[in-house]
Biopython code that builds the backbone (N, CA, C, O; Angstrom):
import numpy as np
from Bio.PDB.StructureBuilder import StructureBuilder

atoms = [
    (1, "MET", "N", (-17.859, 11.400, 23.261)),
    (1, "MET", "CA", (-17.886, 12.509, 22.345)),
    (1, "MET", "C", (-19.329, 12.667, 21.850)),
    (1, "MET", "O", (-19.977, 11.689, 21.479)),
    (2, "GLY", "N", (-19.820, 13.910, 21.851)),
    (2, "GLY", "CA", (-21.195, 14.173, 21.454)),
    (2, "GLY", "C", (-21.368, 14.148, 19.946)),
    (2, "GLY", "O", (-20.414, 14.314, 19.186)),
    (3, "ALA", "N", (-22.593, 13.941, 19.543)),
    (3, "ALA", "CA", (-22.912, 13.929, 18.114)),
    (3, "ALA", "C", (-23.187, 15.351, 17.639)),
    (3, "ALA", "O", (-23.698, 16.180, 18.392)),
    (4, "ALA", "N", (-22.849, 15.621, 16.402)),
    (4, "ALA", "CA", (-23.108, 16.924, 15.791)),
    (4, "ALA", "C", (-23.916, 16.706, 14.524)),
    (4, "ALA", "O", (-23.793, 15.674, 13.865)),
    (5, "MET", "N", (-24.738, 17.684, 14.193)),
    (5, "MET", "CA", (-25.547, 17.584, 12.983)),
    (5, "MET", "C", (-24.853, 18.322, 11.852)),
    (5, "MET", "O", (-24.332, 19.422, 12.037)),
    (6, "VAL", "N", (-24.853, 17.703, 10.677)),
    (6, "VAL", "CA", (-24.310, 18.315, 9.471)),
    (6, "VAL", "C", (-25.501, 18.638, 8.582)),
    (6, "VAL", "O", (-26.343, 17.776, 8.329)),
    (7, "THR", "N", (-25.570, 19.862, 8.113)),
    (7, "THR", "CA", (-26.683, 20.282, 7.270)),
    (7, "THR", "C", (-26.167, 20.635, 5.885)),
    (7, "THR", "O", (-25.141, 21.300, 5.745)),
    (8, "GLY", "N", (-26.878, 20.190, 4.873)),
    (8, "GLY", "CA", (-26.506, 20.520, 3.505)),
    (8, "GLY", "C", (-27.761, 20.754, 2.684)),
    (8, "GLY", "O", (-28.830, 20.229, 2.998)),
    (9, "ARG", "N", (-27.624, 21.533, 1.646)),
    (9, "ARG", "CA", (-28.767, 21.823, 0.776)),
    (9, "ARG", "C", (-28.533, 21.190, -0.598)),
    (9, "ARG", "O", (-27.429, 21.224, -1.141)),
    (10, "MET", "N", (-29.609, 20.610, -1.140)),
    (10, "MET", "CA", (-29.555, 20.046, -2.482)),
    (10, "MET", "C", (-30.967, 20.021, -3.036)),
    (10, "MET", "O", (-31.938, 20.245, -2.314)),
    (11, "ASP", "N", (-31.066, 19.750, -4.310)),
    (11, "ASP", "CA", (-32.344, 19.623, -4.984)),
    (11, "ASP", "C", (-33.117, 18.463, -4.356)),
    (11, "ASP", "O", (-32.544, 17.407, -4.087)),
    (12, "ALA", "N", (-34.414, 18.658, -4.124)),
    (12, "ALA", "CA", (-35.239, 17.634, -3.468)),
    (12, "ALA", "C", (-35.256, 16.329, -4.267)),
    (12, "ALA", "O", (-35.239, 15.245, -3.683)),
    (13, "ASP", "N", (-35.288, 16.429, -5.606)),
    (13, "ASP", "CA", (-35.303, 15.233, -6.440)),
    (13, "ASP", "C", (-33.994, 14.452, -6.300)),
    (13, "ASP", "O", (-33.997, 13.222, -6.254)),
    (14, "LYS", "N", (-32.879, 15.183, -6.232)),
    (14, "LYS", "CA", (-31.574, 14.524, -6.048)),
    (14, "LYS", "C", (-31.548, 13.784, -4.719)),
    (14, "LYS", "O", (-31.056, 12.658, -4.645)),
    (15, "LYS", "N", (-32.075, 14.410, -3.665)),
    (15, "LYS", "CA", (-32.112, 13.777, -2.344)),
    (15, "LYS", "C", (-32.947, 12.504, -2.387)),
    (15, "LYS", "O", (-32.543, 11.465, -1.865)),
    (16, "GLU", "N", (-34.121, 12.598, -3.018)),
    (16, "GLU", "CA", (-35.022, 11.444, -3.117)),
    (16, "GLU", "C", (-34.350, 10.281, -3.846)),
    (16, "GLU", "O", (-34.372, 9.146, -3.368)),
    (17, "ARG", "N", (-33.755, 10.566, -5.000)),
    (17, "ARG", "CA", (-33.093, 9.515, -5.784)),
    (17, "ARG", "C", (-31.912, 8.926, -5.016)),
    (17, "ARG", "O", (-31.717, 7.711, -4.996)),
    (18, "GLY", "N", (-31.130, 9.798, -4.385)),
    (18, "GLY", "CA", (-29.988, 9.323, -3.600)),
    (18, "GLY", "C", (-30.409, 8.464, -2.431)),
    (18, "GLY", "O", (-29.789, 7.438, -2.152)),
    (19, "ASN", "N", (-31.466, 8.881, -1.742)),
    (19, "ASN", "CA", (-31.951, 8.103, -0.595)),
    (19, "ASN", "C", (-32.457, 6.732, -1.014)),
    (19, "ASN", "O", (-32.322, 5.764, -0.265)),
    (20, "ARG", "N", (-33.047, 6.640, -2.222)),
    (20, "ARG", "CA", (-33.496, 5.328, -2.713)),
    (20, "ARG", "C", (-32.298, 4.395, -2.915)),
    (20, "ARG", "O", (-32.350, 3.216, -2.566)),
    (21, "ILE", "N", (-31.233, 4.935, -3.475)),
    (21, "ILE", "CA", (-30.033, 4.120, -3.697)),
    (21, "ILE", "C", (-29.424, 3.704, -2.361)),
    (21, "ILE", "O", (-29.060, 2.543, -2.174)),
    (22, "LEU", "N", (-29.315, 4.648, -1.441)),
    (22, "LEU", "CA", (-28.769, 4.329, -0.117)),
    (22, "LEU", "C", (-29.619, 3.267, 0.566)),
    (22, "LEU", "O", (-29.088, 2.311, 1.132)),
    (23, "SER", "N", (-30.920, 3.430, 0.514)),
    (23, "SER", "CA", (-31.833, 2.476, 1.144)),
    (23, "SER", "C", (-31.691, 1.093, 0.517)),
    (23, "SER", "O", (-31.659, 0.084, 1.222)),
    (24, "ARG", "N", (-31.606, 1.055, -0.803)),
    (24, "ARG", "CA", (-31.437, -0.226, -1.507)),
    (24, "ARG", "C", (-30.193, -0.958, -1.027)),
    (24, "ARG", "O", (-30.184, -2.184, -0.915)),
    (25, "ASP", "N", (-29.131, -0.183, -0.740)),
    (25, "ASP", "CA", (-27.872, -0.782, -0.302)),
    (25, "ASP", "C", (-27.760, -0.884, 1.218)),
    (25, "ASP", "O", (-26.695, -1.195, 1.751)),
    (26, "GLY", "N", (-28.875, -0.618, 1.914)),
    (26, "GLY", "CA", (-28.904, -0.783, 3.367)),
    (26, "GLY", "C", (-28.133, 0.280, 4.130)),
    (26, "GLY", "O", (-27.544, -0.003, 5.173)),
    (27, "MET", "N", (-28.136, 1.485, 3.621)),
    (27, "MET", "CA", (-27.372, 2.559, 4.255)),
    (27, "MET", "C", (-28.247, 3.802, 4.383)),
    (27, "MET", "O", (-29.149, 4.027, 3.576)),
    (28, "THR", "N", (-27.971, 4.598, 5.397)),
    (28, "THR", "CA", (-28.683, 5.865, 5.564)),
    (28, "THR", "C", (-27.796, 7.004, 5.086)),
    (28, "THR", "O", (-26.595, 6.830, 4.879)),
    (29, "ALA", "N", (-28.406, 8.173, 4.914)),
    (29, "ALA", "CA", (-27.640, 9.360, 4.523)),
    (29, "ALA", "C", (-26.595, 9.685, 5.588)),
    (29, "ALA", "O", (-25.476, 10.078, 5.260)),
    (30, "SER", "N", (-26.950, 9.525, 6.837)),
    (30, "SER", "CA", (-25.995, 9.795, 7.920)),
    (30, "SER", "C", (-24.778, 8.872, 7.829)),
    (30, "SER", "O", (-23.645, 9.314, 8.023)),
    (31, "GLN", "N", (-25.010, 7.606, 7.539)),
    (31, "GLN", "CA", (-23.893, 6.662, 7.398)),
    (31, "GLN", "C", (-23.009, 7.046, 6.217)),
    (31, "GLN", "O", (-21.783, 6.998, 6.311)),
    (32, "ALA", "N", (-23.635, 7.428, 5.105)),
    (32, "ALA", "CA", (-22.865, 7.819, 3.924)),
    (32, "ALA", "C", (-22.030, 9.068, 4.210)),
    (32, "ALA", "O", (-20.864, 9.143, 3.822)),
    (33, "ILE", "N", (-22.620, 10.027, 4.878)),
    (33, "ILE", "CA", (-21.887, 11.259, 5.215)),
    (33, "ILE", "C", (-20.747, 10.944, 6.169)),
    (33, "ILE", "O", (-19.654, 11.493, 6.030)),
    (34, "ASN", "N", (-20.989, 10.062, 7.141)),
    (34, "ASN", "CA", (-19.918, 9.663, 8.057)),
    (34, "ASN", "C", (-18.770, 8.989, 7.321)),
    (34, "ASN", "O", (-17.604, 9.236, 7.628)),
    (35, "LEU", "N", (-19.094, 8.134, 6.345)),
    (35, "LEU", "CA", (-18.046, 7.486, 5.552)),
    (35, "LEU", "C", (-17.246, 8.520, 4.759)),
    (35, "LEU", "O", (-16.023, 8.428, 4.656)),
    (36, "MET", "N", (-17.955, 9.503, 4.203)),
    (36, "MET", "CA", (-17.265, 10.554, 3.458)),
    (36, "MET", "C", (-16.323, 11.327, 4.384)),
    (36, "MET", "O", (-15.183, 11.604, 4.014)),
    (37, "TYR", "N", (-16.787, 11.674, 5.570)),
    (37, "TYR", "CA", (-15.931, 12.391, 6.518)),
    (37, "TYR", "C", (-14.761, 11.522, 6.975)),
    (37, "TYR", "O", (-13.652, 12.027, 7.149)),
    (38, "ASP", "N", (-14.994, 10.217, 7.172)),
    (38, "ASP", "CA", (-13.886, 9.318, 7.531)),
    (38, "ASP", "C", (-12.801, 9.357, 6.463)),
    (38, "ASP", "O", (-11.614, 9.448, 6.775)),
    (39, "ARG", "N", (-13.211, 9.288, 5.213)),
    (39, "ARG", "CA", (-12.247, 9.324, 4.103)),
    (39, "ARG", "C", (-11.550, 10.679, 4.038)),
    (39, "ARG", "O", (-10.341, 10.752, 3.818)),
    (40, "LEU", "N", (-12.310, 11.742, 4.229)),
    (40, "LEU", "CA", (-11.754, 13.092, 4.233)),
    (40, "LEU", "C", (-10.667, 13.225, 5.294)),
    (40, "LEU", "O", (-9.598, 13.776, 5.030)),
    (41, "LEU", "N", (-10.939, 12.726, 6.479)),
    (41, "LEU", "CA", (-9.961, 12.797, 7.572)),
    (41, "LEU", "C", (-8.772, 11.875, 7.315)),
    (41, "LEU", "O", (-7.632, 12.232, 7.612)),
    (42, "SER", "N", (-9.034, 10.702, 6.771)),
    (42, "SER", "CA", (-7.969, 9.749, 6.479)),
    (42, "SER", "C", (-7.012, 10.285, 5.416)),
    (42, "SER", "O", (-5.793, 10.218, 5.573)),
    (43, "ASP", "N", (-7.584, 10.821, 4.326)),
    (43, "ASP", "CA", (-6.771, 11.318, 3.216)),
    (43, "ASP", "C", (-6.222, 12.722, 3.460)),
    (43, "ASP", "O", (-5.256, 13.145, 2.825)),
    (44, "GLN", "N", (-6.857, 13.435, 4.394)),
    (44, "GLN", "CA", (-6.502, 14.844, 4.626)),
    (44, "GLN", "C", (-6.623, 15.655, 3.338)),
    (44, "GLN", "O", (-5.841, 16.571, 3.084)),
    (45, "SER", "N", (-7.636, 15.293, 2.521)),
    (45, "SER", "CA", (-7.808, 15.938, 1.227)),
    (45, "SER", "C", (-9.210, 15.656, 0.708)),
    (45, "SER", "O", (-9.830, 14.655, 1.066)),
    (46, "THR", "N", (-9.696, 16.547, -0.135)),
    (46, "THR", "CA", (-10.987, 16.330, -0.802)),
    (46, "THR", "C", (-10.785, 15.772, -2.208)),
    (46, "THR", "O", (-11.749, 15.665, -2.966)),
    (47, "ALA", "N", (-9.565, 15.417, -2.569)),
    (47, "ALA", "CA", (-9.261, 14.975, -3.939)),
    (47, "ALA", "C", (-10.134, 13.804, -4.375)),
    (47, "ALA", "O", (-10.471, 13.696, -5.554)),
    (48, "PHE", "N", (-10.507, 12.923, -3.445)),
    (48, "PHE", "CA", (-11.315, 11.762, -3.819)),
    (48, "PHE", "C", (-12.721, 12.159, -4.261)),
    (48, "PHE", "O", (-13.421, 11.351, -4.870)),
    (49, "LEU", "N", (-13.138, 13.365, -3.971)),
    (49, "LEU", "CA", (-14.466, 13.839, -4.359)),
    (49, "LEU", "C", (-14.494, 14.445, -5.761)),
    (49, "LEU", "O", (-15.565, 14.690, -6.316)),
    (50, "SER", "N", (-13.332, 14.679, -6.318)),
    (50, "SER", "CA", (-13.255, 15.356, -7.602)),
    (50, "SER", "C", (-12.958, 14.376, -8.718)),
    (50, "SER", "O", (-12.251, 13.392, -8.500)),
    (51, "PRO", "N", (-13.486, 14.625, -9.921)),
    (51, "PRO", "CA", (-13.191, 13.731, -11.054)),
    (51, "PRO", "C", (-11.698, 13.640, -11.349)),
    (51, "PRO", "O", (-11.248, 12.647, -11.921)),
    (52, "GLU", "N", (-10.940, 14.628, -10.981)),
    (52, "GLU", "CA", (-9.489, 14.585, -11.191)),
    (52, "GLU", "C", (-8.873, 13.379, -10.490)),
    (52, "GLU", "O", (-7.882, 12.824, -10.965)),
    (53, "SER", "N", (-9.456, 12.969, -9.361)),
    (53, "SER", "CA", (-8.894, 11.845, -8.604)),
    (53, "SER", "C", (-9.049, 10.532, -9.351)),
    (53, "SER", "O", (-8.370, 9.557, -9.030)),
    (54, "GLU", "N", (-9.936, 10.487, -10.349)),
    (54, "GLU", "CA", (-10.149, 9.263, -11.102)),
    (54, "GLU", "C", (-9.139, 9.098, -12.222)),
    (54, "GLU", "O", (-9.058, 8.030, -12.828)),
    (55, "ARG", "N", (-8.373, 10.134, -12.504)),
    (55, "ARG", "CA", (-7.368, 10.037, -13.563)),
    (55, "ARG", "C", (-6.184, 9.215, -13.069)),
    (55, "ARG", "O", (-5.766, 9.353, -11.920)),
    (56, "PRO", "N", (-5.645, 8.365, -13.931)),
    (56, "PRO", "CA", (-4.489, 7.562, -13.520)),
    (56, "PRO", "C", (-3.272, 8.443, -13.235)),
    (56, "PRO", "O", (-3.070, 9.471, -13.882)),
    (57, "SER", "N", (-2.485, 8.033, -12.280)),
    (57, "SER", "CA", (-1.264, 8.765, -11.944)),
    (57, "SER", "C", (-0.210, 8.536, -13.022)),
    (57, "SER", "O", (-0.354, 7.661, -13.875)),
    (58, "GLN", "N", (0.841, 9.332, -12.968)),
    (58, "GLN", "CA", (1.942, 9.153, -13.920)),
    (58, "GLN", "C", (2.541, 7.759, -13.775)),
    (58, "GLN", "O", (2.908, 7.132, -14.769)),
    (59, "ALA", "N", (2.641, 7.278, -12.549)),
    (59, "ALA", "CA", (3.188, 5.943, -12.316)),
    (59, "ALA", "C", (2.287, 4.873, -12.949)),
    (59, "ALA", "O", (2.777, 3.901, -13.523)),
    (60, "ALA", "N", (0.966, 5.063, -12.838)),
    (60, "ALA", "CA", (0.037, 4.103, -13.442)),
    (60, "ALA", "C", (0.171, 4.116, -14.963)),
    (60, "ALA", "O", (0.132, 3.060, -15.595)),
    (61, "TRP", "N", (0.328, 5.304, -15.558)),
    (61, "TRP", "CA", (0.532, 5.391, -17.004)),
    (61, "TRP", "C", (1.826, 4.699, -17.403)),
    (61, "TRP", "O", (1.872, 3.997, -18.413)),
    (62, "ALA", "N", (2.879, 4.895, -16.611)),
    (62, "ALA", "CA", (4.169, 4.277, -16.925)),
    (62, "ALA", "C", (4.056, 2.751, -16.876)),
    (62, "ALA", "O", (4.594, 2.062, -17.742)),
    (63, "ARG", "N", (3.353, 2.219, -15.857)),
    (63, "ARG", "CA", (3.165, 0.766, -15.758)),
    (63, "ARG", "C", (2.371, 0.242, -16.953)),
    (63, "ARG", "O", (2.696, -0.803, -17.516)),
    (64, "ALA", "N", (1.325, 0.980, -17.331)),
    (64, "ALA", "CA", (0.504, 0.556, -18.472)),
    (64, "ALA", "C", (1.314, 0.578, -19.768)),
    (64, "ALA", "O", (1.217, -0.340, -20.582)),
    (65, "ALA", "N", (2.108, 1.626, -19.954)),
    (65, "ALA", "CA", (2.932, 1.727, -21.163)),
    (65, "ALA", "C", (3.942, 0.587, -21.210)),
    (65, "ALA", "O", (4.171, 0.003, -22.270)),
    (66, "TYR", "N", (4.548, 0.267, -20.069)),
    (66, "TYR", "CA", (5.512, -0.835, -20.013)),
    (66, "TYR", "C", (4.825, -2.154, -20.381)),
    (66, "TYR", "O", (5.378, -2.961, -21.128)),
    (67, "ALA", "N", (3.608, -2.367, -19.848)),
    (67, "ALA", "CA", (2.880, -3.604, -20.143)),
    (67, "ALA", "C", (2.568, -3.707, -21.635)),
    (67, "ALA", "O", (2.715, -4.774, -22.231)),
    (68, "VAL", "N", (2.141, -2.605, -22.232)),
    (68, "VAL", "CA", (1.824, -2.621, -23.658)),
    (68, "VAL", "C", (3.088, -2.824, -24.481)),
    (68, "VAL", "O", (3.089, -3.595, -25.441)),
    (69, "ASP", "N", (4.164, -2.137, -24.112)),
    (69, "ASP", "CA", (5.416, -2.261, -24.861)),
    (69, "ASP", "C", (6.027, -3.656, -24.760)),
    (69, "ASP", "O", (6.788, -4.067, -25.637)),
    (70, "SER", "N", (5.697, -4.385, -23.694)),
    (70, "SER", "CA", (6.285, -5.714, -23.510)),
    (70, "SER", "C", (5.534, -6.796, -24.285)),
    (70, "SER", "O", (5.986, -7.940, -24.341)),
    (71, "ILE", "N", (4.400, -6.448, -24.878)),
    (71, "ILE", "CA", (3.660, -7.432, -25.676)),
    (71, "ILE", "C", (4.442, -7.677, -26.967)),
    (71, "ILE", "O", (4.758, -6.748, -27.710)),
    (72, "SER", "N", (4.737, -8.926, -27.206)),
    (72, "SER", "CA", (5.533, -9.229, -28.395)),
    (72, "SER", "C", (4.674, -9.135, -29.654)),
    (72, "SER", "O", (3.467, -9.378, -29.634)),
    (73, "GLU", "N", (5.336, -8.779, -30.736)),
    (73, "GLU", "CA", (4.644, -8.726, -32.021)),
    (73, "GLU", "C", (4.589, -10.135, -32.591)),
    (73, "GLU", "O", (5.503, -10.930, -32.375)),
    (74, "PRO", "N", (3.524, -10.446, -33.316)),
    (74, "PRO", "CA", (3.424, -11.796, -33.883)),
    (74, "PRO", "C", (4.517, -12.023, -34.927)),
    (74, "PRO", "O", (4.872, -11.125, -35.690)),
    (75, "GLN", "N", (5.031, -13.237, -34.935)),
    (75, "GLN", "CA", (6.038, -13.616, -35.918)),
    (75, "GLN", "C", (5.348, -13.835, -37.257)),
    (75, "GLN", "O", (4.350, -14.552, -37.340)),
    (76, "ILE", "N", (5.876, -13.225, -38.287)),
    (76, "ILE", "CA", (5.298, -13.375, -39.621)),
    (76, "ILE", "C", (6.177, -14.330, -40.414)),
    (76, "ILE", "O", (7.388, -14.141, -40.531)),
    (77, "SER", "N", (5.540, -15.355, -40.953)),
    (77, "SER", "CA", (6.271, -16.314, -41.784)),
    (77, "SER", "C", (5.394, -16.699, -42.964)),
    (77, "SER", "O", (4.230, -16.308, -43.044)),
    (78, "ARG", "N", (5.957, -17.455, -43.860)),
    (78, "ARG", "CA", (5.202, -17.878, -45.039)),
    (78, "ARG", "C", (4.101, -18.859, -44.659)),
    (78, "ARG", "O", (3.212, -19.125, -45.468)),
    (79, "PHE", "N", (4.143, -19.397, -43.453)),
    (79, "PHE", "CA", (3.148, -20.376, -43.014)),
    (79, "PHE", "C", (1.883, -19.727, -42.450)),
    (79, "PHE", "O", (0.883, -20.417, -42.249)),
    (80, "ASN", "N", (1.905, -18.437, -42.194)),
    (80, "ASN", "CA", (0.771, -17.769, -41.550)),
    (80, "ASN", "C", (-0.556, -17.975, -42.284)),
    (80, "ASN", "O", (-1.594, -18.132, -41.640)),
    (81, "ASP", "N", (-0.538, -17.978, -43.591)),
    (81, "ASP", "CA", (-1.778, -18.079, -44.347)),
    (81, "ASP", "C", (-2.080, -19.508, -44.814)),
    (81, "ASP", "O", (-2.965, -19.720, -45.643)),
    (82, "MET", "N", (-1.336, -20.489, -44.276)),
    (82, "MET", "CA", (-1.538, -21.874, -44.703)),
    (82, "MET", "C", (-2.280, -22.653, -43.626)),
    (82, "MET", "O", (-2.186, -22.354, -42.436)),
    (83, "SER", "N", (-3.022, -23.663, -44.080)),
    (83, "SER", "CA", (-3.642, -24.589, -43.130)),
    (83, "SER", "C", (-2.566, -25.562, -42.654)),
    (83, "SER", "O", (-1.467, -25.594, -43.209)),
    (84, "ARG", "N", (-2.872, -26.345, -41.642)),
    (84, "ARG", "CA", (-1.901, -27.331, -41.157)),
    (84, "ARG", "C", (-1.551, -28.352, -42.244)),
    (84, "ARG", "O", (-0.401, -28.765, -42.388)),
    (85, "ALA", "N", (-2.552, -28.734, -42.984)),
    (85, "ALA", "CA", (-2.310, -29.705, -44.065)),
    (85, "ALA", "C", (-1.371, -29.111, -45.112)),
    (85, "ALA", "O", (-0.464, -29.793, -45.590)),
    (86, "GLU", "N", (-1.581, -27.859, -45.467)),
    (86, "GLU", "CA", (-0.724, -27.206, -46.456)),
    (86, "GLU", "C", (0.707, -27.064, -45.933)),
    (86, "GLU", "O", (1.665, -27.200, -46.694)),
    (87, "ILE", "N", (0.846, -26.794, -44.655)),
    (87, "ILE", "CA", (2.193, -26.682, -44.052)),
    (87, "ILE", "C", (2.905, -28.034, -44.133)),
    (87, "ILE", "O", (4.082, -28.098, -44.488)),
    (88, "LYS", "N", (2.185, -29.118, -43.802)),
    (88, "LYS", "CA", (2.786, -30.456, -43.869)),
    (88, "LYS", "C", (3.237, -30.782, -45.289)),
    (88, "LYS", "O", (4.335, -31.300, -45.491)),
    (89, "VAL", "N", (2.394, -30.480, -46.266)),
    (89, "VAL", "CA", (2.745, -30.741, -47.666)),
    (89, "VAL", "C", (3.968, -29.931, -48.047)),
    (89, "VAL", "O", (4.889, -30.454, -48.674)),
    (90, "ASP", "N", (3.988, -28.665, -47.678)),
    (90, "ASP", "CA", (5.123, -27.795, -47.999)),
    (90, "ASP", "C", (6.415, -28.342, -47.401)),
    (90, "ASP", "O", (7.448, -28.351, -48.070)),
    (91, "ARG", "N", (6.371, -28.791, -46.173)),
    (91, "ARG", "CA", (7.569, -29.323, -45.517)),
    (91, "ARG", "C", (8.037, -30.623, -46.185)),
    (91, "ARG", "O", (9.232, -30.847, -46.377)),
    (92, "LEU", "N", (7.073, -31.463, -46.528)),
    (92, "LEU", "CA", (7.454, -32.703, -47.212)),
    (92, "LEU", "C", (8.091, -32.411, -48.564)),
    (92, "LEU", "O", (9.069, -33.052, -48.947)),
    (93, "ARG", "N", (7.527, -31.427, -49.297)),
    (93, "ARG", "CA", (8.111, -31.055, -50.589)),
    (93, "ARG", "C", (9.510, -30.483, -50.427)),
    (93, "ARG", "O", (10.406, -30.781, -51.218)),
    (94, "SER", "N", (9.698, -29.648, -49.385)),
    (94, "SER", "CA", (11.014, -29.032, -49.199)),
    (94, "SER", "C", (12.071, -30.089, -48.839)),
    (94, "SER", "O", (13.265, -29.850, -49.023)),
    (95, "ARG", "N", (11.649, -31.240, -48.334)),
    (95, "ARG", "CA", (12.584, -32.312, -48.007)),
    (95, "ARG", "C", (12.708, -33.333, -49.148)),
    (95, "ARG", "O", (13.420, -34.333, -49.051)),
    (96, "GLY", "N", (11.991, -33.035, -50.214)),
    (96, "GLY", "CA", (12.059, -33.957, -51.370)),
    (96, "GLY", "C", (11.272, -35.227, -51.156)),
    (96, "GLY", "O", (11.518, -36.215, -51.848)),
    (97, "LEU", "N", (10.342, -35.241, -50.230)),
    (97, "LEU", "CA", (9.582, -36.455, -49.939)),
    (97, "LEU", "C", (8.247, -36.497, -50.684)),
    (97, "LEU", "O", (7.482, -37.449, -50.531)),
    (98, "MET", "N", (7.974, -35.496, -51.467)),
    (98, "MET", "CA", (6.732, -35.495, -52.270)),
    (98, "MET", "C", (7.050, -35.075, -53.669)),
    (98, "MET", "O", (6.155, -35.005, -54.511)),
]
sb = StructureBuilder()
sb.init_structure("model")
sb.init_model(0)
sb.init_chain("A")
sb.init_seg("    ")
for serial, (resi, resn, name, xyz) in enumerate(atoms, 1):
    if name == "N":
        sb.init_residue(resn, " ", resi, " ")
    sb.init_atom(name, np.array(xyz, "f"), 0.0, 1.0, " ", f" {name:<3s}", serial, name[0])
structure = sb.get_structure()
């Protein structure tokens, strides 16, 4: 299969900055574009290119809500504001041992 050229227009500064990042990560613009096209063909959609794709799905929200709802509330008792020593004294007093 022959190679085809893809042409796109963008601001020169954006291209320069993008190419520096690609170069830093050991990738060329052609490789990045090929990866984008691979994903486009795999997904059969451009949704991954849009910020909307970053929003959690309804199922993800439901899982998160379930996880939050399953967290138990702390038990409140008269011992919460006492040190361990104070709790021991209180228990001994309640048993008539002090």
